[in-house]
C-alpha positions as CSV (number, residue, x, y, z in Angstrom):
1,M,-5.2,146.4,151.3
2,R,-4.7,143.6,148.7
3,L,-1.4,141.7,148.8
4,S,0.3,141.1,145.6
5,L,0.2,137.4,144.4
6,D,3.1,138.0,142.0
7,P,6.7,137.7,143.6
8,S,8.9,140.6,143.4
9,S,12.6,141.3,143.7
10,W,13.8,137.9,142.5
11,R,17.4,137.2,143.5
12,K,20.0,134.4,143.8
13,S,22.9,133.9,146.2
14,T,26.0,135.7,145.2
15,R,27.9,132.4,145.9
16,S,26.0,130.9,142.9
17,Q,26.8,133.6,140.3
18,N,29.1,131.4,138.2
19,T,26.8,128.3,138.1
20,S,23.5,127.4,136.5
21,H,22.4,125.0,139.3
22,C,20.6,127.3,141.7
23,V,17.3,128.7,142.7
24,E,16.0,132.3,143.0
25,V,14.0,133.7,145.9
26,G,11.4,136.4,145.6
27,R,9.2,138.2,148.1
28,I,5.6,137.5,148.1
29,G,3.4,139.1,150.8
30,A,5.1,138.3,154.1
31,G,6.6,135.1,152.8
32,A,8.9,133.9,150.0
33,A,8.7,132.3,146.6
34,V,11.2,130.0,145.1
35,R,11.9,129.0,141.5
36,D,14.6,127.1,139.5
37,T,16.8,129.5,137.5
38,K,17.1,126.9,134.7
39,D,13.4,126.9,134.1
40,R,11.8,130.1,135.3
41,S,8.7,129.5,133.3
42,A,7.9,126.3,135.2
43,G,6.5,128.4,138.1
44,Y,7.4,128.7,141.7
45,F,6.3,127.5,145.2
46,T,5.6,129.8,148.1
47,T,6.2,129.7,151.8
48,T,5.0,131.7,154.8
49,G,7.4,134.0,156.5
50,A,7.7,131.6,159.4
51,Q,8.4,128.6,157.1
52,W,11.0,130.5,155.2
53,Q,12.8,131.7,158.4
54,A,12.8,128.1,159.7
55,F,14.5,126.9,156.4
56,V,17.1,129.7,156.5
57,N,18.0,129.0,160.1
58,A,18.3,125.2,159.4
59,V,20.6,126.0,156.5
60,K,22.8,128.3,158.6
61,V,23.4,125.5,161.2
62,D,24.2,122.9,158.5
63,R,21.1,120.8,159.3
64,F,21.0,119.5,155.7
65,A,24.7,118.5,155.4
């Protein structure tokens, strides 16, 4: 089985619907891809599933505040 190298199901937070300063997240394999909504053609970076989960957990506990 070959994993897709192109992210799918791009989405952004519902909290950022009325702003242009946000990022979109897409699924890529078992990880995530992230891109800037203002410049989608600039590309994206990818993370493993474990890296993405660690980031999400850190955000949930206000580690970056």
